[in-house]
Each structure stands twice: as structure tokens, then as C-alpha cells.
N, C-alpha and C positions, 0 to 999 in steps of 0.2 A: 710484650705488652707496651702500650703507649703511655700508661700511667703506672707508677710504682705499685707493687702489691700492697704496701702499707696504706696508700691512699685509697685503693679499691676496698680494702678491708674496712677502713674507717667509714666510707660512705655506705657500704652494704650493711655494716653493723648498725649504723644510725637508722637506716631504712627498716631493717628487721625489728629494731626496737619500737618504731612507730607502728608496725604491723601488729606487734604483740600487745600494744596498749589496750586496756579495757576502758580506762577512763578517757575523758575528753582530752583532745590535744590542747596544748598551751598555745597562746597567741604566737609565740616564737616558732613553735613547731608547725603551725598552720602556714605561717608566712614562708618558712623554709621549704615546705613541701609544695606550696603553690608556685613559688619562684622556680624551683627545680623542675617542676612539671612543665611550665611554660617554656623555660629555656631549653630543656631537653627535647621537647616536641620540635622546637625550631631547629635545633642543631643535630638531632639524631633520629627523629621519627619522620616528620614531614611538616614544614612550616605552613603548607596549604591547609592541612587539617586544623592547625592552631587558629588560622585566620577564620576558617569556617565556624569553628566552635565559638570564637569570640562574637561572631555576628549574631548569635542567638543567646548570648549571655546577658547578664545584668551589667551594672556599672563596674563590677569586678570580674576577674576570671573565675568561672565556676568550675571547681574541681570535684568530681564525684568521689564520695567517701564511704557511704554506708547505705544499706537498703533493708527493707523488710516489708512483708505483706504486699501492699499496693502502692508503695511510695519509695523514694530514695532521698538521701540527705547529702548536701554538699559539704565541703570541708569547713565551711563557716556556720554550719548548723541549720541552714535553710532547708525545709522539707518541701518536696514537690509531689503532687499527685501524678502518678505515672499513667498517662493516656497513650503512651507509645509502646510500652511493653517490650523494649529491646527489639523492635521490628517483628514482634511475634514470638519472642523467646519465653516470656514469663506467663504462660497460660495458667499455671497453678500458683502464680504469685512469686514474689521475691523471697528466696530462701525458705520455701515451705518446710516446716519442721520435719515432716516425714521423709522428704527427699534429702535434706541435710543429714538427718539421722542415719539413713541408709548408707550414704556416702562416707560418713564419719566411721561407722562400724566397719565398712569394707576397707577403709584406709588403715585402720588399726590392724587388719589382717593381712592385706596385700593391696598394693596400689596398681602395679602393672603386671601383665602376665609374662610367662617365660617364652611365649610364641610357639612352644612345641607340644604342650599338654592340652587336653580338652578343658574348656573353660565353662563351668556350670552356668554362670549368669548370662553368658552370651546365648547359650542354648535355651534357657528359660525365657529370655527376652524375645528370641525369635519365635517361640511358641506363642507368647502373648501378642506379639504383633500379628501373627497369623489369626489369632482369635478376634482381634478388634478390626481388622481390615476387611473390606467387602469381598464377597464371592470366593473364588478359588485361589486367591493370593496365599502363598504358603511358605516360601523360602526367602530369607533375608540376608543381606550383606550389610555389615555395620562399618561406617567410616567415621569421619570427624566433622563433616559439615554437609550442608545442602548441596553445594557445588560438587562435592565428591560423589554424592548420591546421584546427581544428574550425569556425571561422567560415567559412572558404573552402569547406569540404566541405558545410556546410549551405546556403550560397548556391548552390553548384553543383547540389545536389539539388533546390532550389526552381526553379532555372532549367531543369533538364532535365525535371522532371515537371510543372511548372506548378502545383504544389501548395504549401501553406504550413505544413502541420502535421508534427509529428515525434513519434516514440515514443522514449523513453529509459528508463532503469532506475532504480528506487529505489536509493539509495546510490551512484549513478554520479557520476563527476566528469569534466567535460570542459573546465574552464576558467572564468574569471570575467569575461571580456568579455561584453557583453550577449547576443549570440547564443548563445555557448557556455553562458552561465549559465542560459538557458532549459532546456537539457538537464541541467545539473548539478542533482542532487537533494539539496540541503541547505538547509533552511529559513532558517538564519541568514545564508547567503550570498545567498539570493534575495529575501527579504522587503523589505529596504531599497530594492530597485530595481524592485519590481513597479509597473505591469505591464511584462513583457518580451515576448518573442515569444508571441503567443496560441497556444492549442491545442497545447501540448506536453504529451503524456500520459506518465505514469510507471508502469511495470509492475514488480512484484517481480522482482528479478534471478534469472535461472535458470528463470523460469516462462514457457515458450513458449505455453502455453494462454492466459495472460492477454494476451500480445501479440496472439494470434489474435483474441481477443474485441474488442480495441481496433480492430484493422484491419478486422474485419468490421462493427463498429458504424459506424466512420467511412465505410466504403464504402456502407452502407445509407442514411446521412443526407446523403451527398454532400460530406463534409468529408474527402476522401481524404488519405492520409498521404504526404508527400514522402519521408521516410526514417526508418529505425530506426537509432539510433546507440547503440552498446554498446561497452564495454570487454571484450575477451576474458577478462581477469581484472580485477576491480575493484581498483584500487590504493588510492585515498584512502578508499574505502568499507570497507576492512578486509581486503584480499587475499582476496577472495571468488572462489572457483573454481566455474564453472558445471558442471552435469551434461554429460557427453560428448555427449549428443544435442541440447543446447540450440542451439548455433550452426547445426548442420545444419538443424534445424527452422525456426529464424528465417530462414535463407536461403530455404527453400522457401516460407515464408509471404510474404516480400517479393516473390518471383517471382509468387506467386498474386495478390497484391493490387496489384502495380505500384509498390511502394515500393522505394527504394534502401536497401541494407544498407551502413551506414557503420561500419567497424571503427576504433575509437579505439585505436591501437597506440602512443600517445605514450609510455606507460610500459612496456608489455609488449614493444615491438618491439626490433629489433637484438640478438637472441640472448638476451634476459633470461630467458625461460622454458624455454630448452633447445631452441628452434627459432628460426630467424631471425625469424619472426613467430608470435605465439601462435595465430593462426587456422590455422597449418599443422598444429597438433596434431589438428585435426578435418577437414582437407582442404577448408576453406571458402574461397571466393574472394569477398570483398566487392565492392560496386560502387565504393566509395570507401574509401581507407585514410588515416588521419591519423598522421603521424609527428612526433617532436620529441625532447626530452630527449637521449638518447644518440646521435642522428644526427650531432651535431657533434663526436663523439669526445672529449667532456669538455673541449674547448678553446674551441669557438665555439658561440654560440647559433644554432640553425636549426630550422625546422619545415617540414613539407611535407604537402600532400594530393595523393593519387595516384588516378587513375581510368582507366577504359578509354576507347577511342576513341568509342564510341557516346555516352557521357555527356559527354565532353569537347568533342564537336563543337559544343555550344551556345556555346562560347567562341571558336570559330574565326572567325566573322565580326567579333566585337568583343572582342579579347583584353584590352582595358583595362576591362572590366566589373569586374575584380578585379585590383588592382595594389598594389605596395608599393615604397617607396624603398630600404630596406636589404635586403629579402628577396632571396636568391640572390646575395648579394655574393661577390666572389672569395675572401675569407678564409674565410667560412663554407663555401663549396662545396668548397674544397680540403681543409678539415678533414673534411668528410663523406666525400669520396673516400678519404682516408687511413684514416678510420674503417672503411669497408666493406672496404678492403684488409686491415686488421689483423684484423677479425672473421673473415674467411675464411682468411687465412694462418695464424692461430693457433688456428683451429677453436674459437672461443670459444662459439658456441651449444652445440656438443657438450660442451664443458668445463662449461658451466653446467648441462647436464642431469646429467652425472656427479656433479659436486660438490654440486649441489642435492639429488640423491637421497641422498647420503651425509649431508649436514647435516640434512635433514628426518628421516632415521632416527635420528640422534643426539639431535635435539631432542625427538622423540617418546618416546625412551627416558627423557629427563629429565622429560617430562610425566607419564609413568607413575609416576615417583617423587614428583612434586609435583602430584597431580591436583586439589587444591583451589586451588592457586595458578595453574597453567597449564591453561586449559580446552580449548585446541585448538592444534594446529600444522597449518598448511595452506599449499599453494602449489604452484608448478611451477618447476623449474629453481632459479635463485637469486632468485626472488621469493617470499618466505616470510613468513607472518604468525604471530605468537605472541599468543594471546588470553588476557586476564586478567579477573578478575571485575568490576573497576571501573576507571574512568579513573585514580583515585588510585593504585591498585596498579600499573597500567601505567607511570605517571610514576615511581613509586618504583623499579621495575626499570630503567627507562631511565636514571635518575639514578645508580643504583648502578653500572651498566655504564660510564657516562661517567666517574665518579670513578676507575674502574679502567682507563681508556684504551681503551674500546670505544664507538664511536658508533652508536647506533640512534635511532629516533624513532617516535612514534605516527603517526597519519594526520591529515589536516586535519579529519576527522569526529570522531575521538575518540582517546584514548590507551589504550583497552581493548585495541586490537590494536597491537602493535609490529611494524613492518616490518623485514625483513632483506633488503637489496638491495645486497650488496657489489659491487665491481668483479668482472667475470667473470674477471679475471686473478688474483684472490686465490689465495694458495698454500694447500696443505693444512695447512702448519704454522700459518699465520695463522688459518685457520678452526678448527683444533684449539685454539689458544690462546684464541680467542674463545669457543668452546663451554665450555672450562674456566672462563672468567670468568663466563659465563652460569650455570653450575652453582653457583659460589660465591655469586652474587647471589641466585639462587633459594633457596639454603639460608638466607640471612640474612632475606630478605623472608618466606619461608614460616614461619620461626621467629617472626617478629614478629606474624604475622597468624593462623596456622592451627595452630600447635602448642599443645597444651593446657598451661596453667600447672599445674605440680604443686603441690598443697596439702600442706604438711607434716602428717604424722599425729602427734597428741599421744600420747605414751607414758604 
């Protein structure tokens, strides 16, 4: 050990004491935790992350401390309306009581599984996922994240088809593990790790004709495509919504050329876009669906890939071709079961549709007032993008909102598009307050960049 056991015990004991506190932290405790957080990010996590977080903070370093319902609170007691939702994690809100209760009960009984016996909650969750997903999707594998789900889906497609190539979309994002990264279409994420999976082709998003040309060419040269992997709405790419005929056409093309259609619903799923799954808007049933983010009810990390019996049969003789130690653990599975219960009981997909339509209408009204500042408002349900002329202006808007207690963020690709993905439980009052704040920030940023400076006339 680089430090004595006594010193390690002293620091860990102090930290555990802060975790256990129910009352507010003292000024001294807040200062200690803030200082340690900043220092340890710089020395032991990544100083680049620290600098990025500072860029959207207030005059002090903002350290996240507590949350509940549709907001979170920093260590200094400032509360923020959450319009980001953890990039789509908190669909049922922060620490929904039913999800927390289920996880707490399970934790008192058993936290992790033995790996050898049958696990009841994994089985029940798989049945529930079968019930809520479209068409003939039936079998599930549970991992720990959306990227893991994409990895498994790509392996399953290769196993079923005997092919090795994939088609994805320009501006698509499917994760940063090596397999998923081959489908992710962002040069700065890909180039340091090339070569990755060979023969992964990228088509302009929304252009089914381009996908057809790739599938046709691959068929003619014998480099057949295993799968076409697409987000129903691109998240990190800028909340890009495809034409209504796009997914139905891609479905038909996959059937014609023997490729599997993989729908990456990691960000769009679980009610986010006003349907339980975004492909439901177009009545399309994929061969494989990837889930993550909101599946764990905002309390536990869990991902999944789901497919039909015909595709899954490849895993029947040898189920350990794809496995995981922590995936499908009892805590994550009961969180996901509670999440599905809450989504249906509280009719949150329907709520997302109604409130999303209202918010998009209000934001488009603001855009008409500030056409040079805000170039576009787009989305479905409560997955909304606001587009600005440059990254710098997008950051400026995001920081202005953060200063006033509203959390938004750009995407991993750029800050030109700011995403709005609040909990589906957000109230009309909270959305109204957020829109009022957006209006104030728009006025200030628009005045700085787009209002003409009046030159005094000499008399």
C-alpha cells in the first residue's frame, strides 16, 4: 500500500460518516468534501473531466449531493430542476419510492447471486420484458449497461447469420466498447482505437436508399451484412428524428437481404418518446432490441438485449458463449421490475407524449421570437433537442440555465444541440418554470450576439 492502513482507515471512516448523516452537513464538512472531490478528480480520476464540469458550474465548484423526484441538490443546498435526466436514466424520476423500496427489500435478503442457482427475479424480469416489447421478441440477456447490450446484440447477429459486417448510421452512438465503437460514428472516439471491427459501413441517418445501396453492394460481392443497427431517434448525434417511412423501409430491406434489424433503444426506450419503445411509433418489430439507461428505474445499472426465438436458438446449445458476472443480479432485476410497474401504473409513456407535445410547442414559440439564436426545436415525447448556431453559443445557453437552477447539457458529439430529457414524472409547474428560465436566458444570449448595437446619432 502506498499509504498506511491507519491513514486509509481514517479517511474512509470520515467518508462513511458523511454518507450516514441524515442532517445537513456542516460548513466545514461541505468544504472538506468539495476540496477532496476537486483534488481527487484532478489526481486520481481525470483532470479533463474536472475542467469540463467547471465550465458549466457557477462561481463555485458544484458537487452533486442529493436528489429526489425531478430535481437534485448540490452540496451547498442549491436545487436544480433536472431537464437532463441523467441522459435518459431517470424516466420514473429520481429515487422513485417504489423502486427504492424494492431494492431495499431485496438488499436485506440478498444482494448478489451465487452464479450457479436459478434466479427468480431474472426470470420474472425476462417475462415482463417479453410482455412490453413489440412483436415476437421473447428472450433476454441482462448486462450492466447499454454498451454491453449492443456488444451482445452484435455477437448474436453474427452468430445467427454467420456474417461479420454491419451497417450503422452517421452520427449514431452505440457505446465505446470496441464492438459498439465500430458502429458509433464519431471520429474522435474511433480513431485512437482503429482498427476495430472490419467492414462496418455508415449511412447518412434517415436515408434508406443509402442503406439499400450498401446491402445490395455487399450482397453482390459476397460480403453479406449481419445486421443494421440504428437508434430510432439519434440521441448523442443531436436528437435527430428520422422520416416516418425510414424504419419501415429499413425493416423491409433487412428482410430482403437477410440482415437482422437491431434497434438501439438504450436512450429512447421505456416511455421516453411517448411510446413504451420508439419503434412503436412506426409499428416496426426489430430482430434484436437493446435496452439500458432507464431500465433500472434510475436506481440500479442494467442493460439488456432482447430477441425472438429463431435468432436466440443459436445460444440454446451453448448458453455460455456470452455471459457476465454481475449482469442480471437480483438488485438490478428487482429495480427493473419496479420500474416497469411504475411506468405502466402511472401511464408515464402517455404522460411523456402529452407533456412533450406541450413543451415542444412552447419552445417552438420561443424559437420564432429568437430565430437567429435558436435554429431548430425537434423531438418526440420528452426527448427534445434545441439547436444553436455554434458550440460556443450552446455552451453559453447551458451555463446560463445552470446558473439559474436548470440542468441541461449538449451531446457527446457537440454542444450545438442541447438536449432536454427530464424525468417523465416532471410536473407542469416545473416545466413551466423551466421554460420561463429558458426564455430569460434566450433574451440575454440573443442580446449579446444578435441584437444590433445602436450607434448614437450626432446632433
